[in-house]
N, C-alpha and C positions, 0 to 999 in steps of 0.2 A: 392533459383533457382529464376533466372530472365527469368520468363515466355516468354517474349515479344522477347527477345534474342534468347532463345532457339527455338521458334517458327520459327524466321527468318532463324535460322541455319538449321532446318529440311526442311523448304521450298527450301531454296537454294540447299540443298543435293537432295531432289525429283527431283527439275527441272533439275540438272545435269544428274540424272538417266534418266530422259524423253529425255533429248537431245541425250543421249548415245543410246538409243533404237529406236529414230526416223529415218527412211530409208533416205538414201542420195538422194538429188535432182538431179536425172539424168535421161536420156531415154526421148523418146518422150513423156512419160506420166508423166513429172516432175512437171506439173501444180497441179497434186494431191497431190504430196508430199508437194507443198508449201501451199496447202489448208488444209493439215493435221497439218503442222506445225503452221500455223497463228490459227487455232483452238486449238491445245493440248497447245500451249506456250503463251495463252491468259490472263495469270493470274489466279486468283482464289485461294482458301484457301487450295487446295490439301489435303482436309479432308480425303479421302478414302485411298489414299497411306499412309498418316499419321498415321491413325488408323491401318493399316496394320503393319507398323513399330512398333507402340507402343505395338501391340498385341504380335509380334514378340519378341519383349525385355521382355514383360511380362513373357512369359514362357523360357527366356533364350537363345533365338535363337542368332546364331553367324553366320557371313559370309555373302555372297552375293546372296545366292539362292532366296531371297524374291525379289530382284530388278527388274527381268523381269515382276514378278507378280504385283509389284507396279506400274510399266510402264503401264501394260497391263489394270490393274483397270481404271487408270486415262485415258486412251484411250476409254475404253467403256463408262465411264461416259461422256467424251467429245462428243463422237458420238450421245449419246442420248440428248445432249443439242443442237447440231448441228441440228438434225432432230425436236427437239421439238421447235425450232425458225421458222421453215419453214413456209410458208404462209398456207399450209393445217394443221398446228397444232396451235401454239399460235401466229404466224405471228409477231415475234419480230424482231426489228431492232437493238437493243442494248443488249449486253451481256458483263457483266464485264467492263461497261464504253465504251466500243468500238463497231463499226459495226460488225454485225454478220455475219457468214461465207458466207450465201447465198447473202447477200447485197455486200459483196466485190467480191466474185467469181461467183455470178450468181446462180439461183436456181437449174439447174442441176448439177453442181459443188458442191452446198452444199449437195445434196443427195449422190452423188459419195465420197465425203469427209467422210461423217458419215459411208456408207459402207466400205470405206477403213479403217477407224480407228477401225471398229468392227472388220475385218478379221484380220488387222495387230496386233490387240491385242492378238488374239490366236497364231498367228505366233511368237509373243514376249514372251508370257507365255511357248510356247513350247521351246523356247531356253534355259530355264533353265536346261533342259537334257544336255546341252552342257557345264553347270558350274560344276555339280556334279551327281552323282549316288545318288540322295536323295530320300527315300521311301516315302515321303509324297507328291512328285510332282503329281502323278496320282490323289490322292484325292483333292489335291488343284485346279486342273484344272476340275475336276467335279463339285466342289463347284462354280468356276467362271463360268462355262457354265450354270448351273442350275440357279443360282441366276440372271444371266443376261438375261434371256430366258422367256418363256411364263409362267413359273410359278414362275417368279420374277420381274425384272423391265419391260420388255415388256408387261407381264400379266398386271401388275399395269397401265401402259400406255393405254391400250386397255381399261380397266374398265372407266379409267379416261375420255377419248375421248368420248366415248358412255354414258357417266352420264353428260355431258354438256349439261346445260339448263334444268336439270331434278332435282326434289327434291330425293334425296337419303337418305338412312337410314345411321345411324352412323356406323353401322356394315360394309356396304359397303364402307364407307369413310375410315374407319380404314383399311380395305383390301387394298384399293388403296394406302394409305401412306406405309403400310407395304410391299407391293410388288414394287412400283414405287421408292420410297426413301430408305426404308430400306433394300430392298434386297441386293444391291451393298455394303451397310454398314456392313450388316451382313457377306456377302462373305468376307469382308476385314478383319475384325477382326477373322473370322474363318481361313482364308488361313494363317494370321500370327501366329496364334496358331499351326496350322498342320504343316507348315514348322519349327516351333521351337520344334516339337516334343512332343506337348501337347497330353494327353490322349483323347479317344473318348469322355469321360463325360465332360471334361473340354472344347472341342471343341463346344460341346453341350450347356454349360453354356455361352460360348461367342457368340452362335447364338442369345440367348435370350437378352444378352448386346447390340448385334448389333441391335437387334429389337427395343429396348428401346431407344437407342441413334437415330435411324433413325425416330422413331414416334417423339421424342422431338426436333429434327433437322427439320423436316418437319411443325410440329405445329409453331414452330418458324418462319419458312419462310412464313407461312401463316399470322402470326402476322405482320411481317415486311411488307408485300404487302399491309396493310392497315394502318401501323403507319410511314412508313421511306418515304424518298422522292426519285426521280430518280436519282440524284447526288450523295446521300449517298450510295443507294443500288447498283448502276451500272447497272440497268436495270429498264424497266418501272414499276411503282407501279401500283394498282389497276388493274393489268393483269388478275387476277382471276375473278373480277367483269366483265370485258371487254369480257372475253370468257364465261361468265356465269357459273362459276364453284361454287359448293358448297365445302366451306373449313371449317376447324375446328373452324376457327372464326365465320363465319356465322352461324354455326351448334350450337356452345356452347357460343359464346360470346366473347370479348376480355379479360376480367379479367379470366373468368373461363379457357380460353385456356393458359393463362399465369400460372396460378396455376397448370394445368396439365403437362405444360413443365417442372417446377421444381420438381414436384413429380416423373415424369417418369425419368428424368435425374438424381435424386438423388438414384434412385433404382438401375440404371447402375452403378452408382460410388459406391455405396455399395457393389456391386457384384465385380467389379474390386479391391476395397481395400481389399476384402477377400483373394485375391492371395498374395503370399510373394515374388513375383519378382519386377522388376523395373517398378514402377507405379507412381511416383510422376507427371511427365509430362503428362501421359495418364489421370490421374484424373483432371488437369488443363486443358488439352483439350477439354474434355467432357464439363466441366464448362463453358469454354469460348464460346463453340458452342451454348449455350442456352441463352448467354448474347450478343451475335454477334448483331450488327446494320446493317450488310450486308452480 
C-alpha cells in the first residue's frame, strides 16, 4: 500500500464531499457563505471525516449515507477552530498557514461564520434522510449532537478556558483533552460504525478507540507546540505558553509525553487490528497522526 497516495486520494474525495454540501453563495447574506467556504476549505488533514470513513469501511459500510455526516463533522470541527482563533479565545492570526477567518472577514463575521457552520452542520447531517431510510441515522445524529456539546467538545473548551493561568490536576487536564479534542474523534469513529451497521458493543469499543486516538492526537499537538516552527506547523508555536495553559508536556515533560503518545496509540491500533474488516489504511492513519510534524 502506498499510504501517501491513498491519503491524498481520500483527502481529495473528502474535499469533493465538503464542496458538494456547502451552501451556494447567493442572497443578501452571501457574505456569510463566503466566510463559511473560506473557513471550511482552508486545507487541513481532514482527520475526523477520514476516521469516520475508515470506521465505516472497517465494519463493511457501503453507499453514500455517511457523506453528509462527514461534511457535518468537518463543519463542526471548523466552527470550533474559527471561534478558538477569536481575540476572546486564543487570539491567533494564522491557521493552516493563512490568515484566520476573523482577520479576513472581521470579528463579527468570524463569530457569525462559526455560528453558521455549526447550524449548517446539522442541516447537512439531517439531509441524510433524503438519501435513504437508514435505521442508524437517528443514533448517529444523537452521537453527533452529544459529542459536540456541553458533555463533549464545548464542555472541554469551557474547562480549558477557565483553567488558563491556573495549576490544574492531571485528572482535569485529561478531562479537557477527552472532551475538547477526543469527543469529535470519538463521534467520528462511532458514527462510521453505526452507519455501517455495527453492533452496540462494537460501537462502544470504537468509542474507546476514539478516546485513545483523541488523547494521543492532543498530546502530539502539545508536543508540536514546543518543538515545531510556525512555518512547519502553519500556526503560531508556543501559543499554549502565551495563553498560560497547562499542557501534557508542561505536566509530564517532553520525553514522557512522547512515550505516552506511543503507548496510547498502540492500544488503539491493537483494538482496530482485532476486527476483521478493511483496516490496513486505518492502522497507518492512526500511526501517521502520532508521527506528524504539523
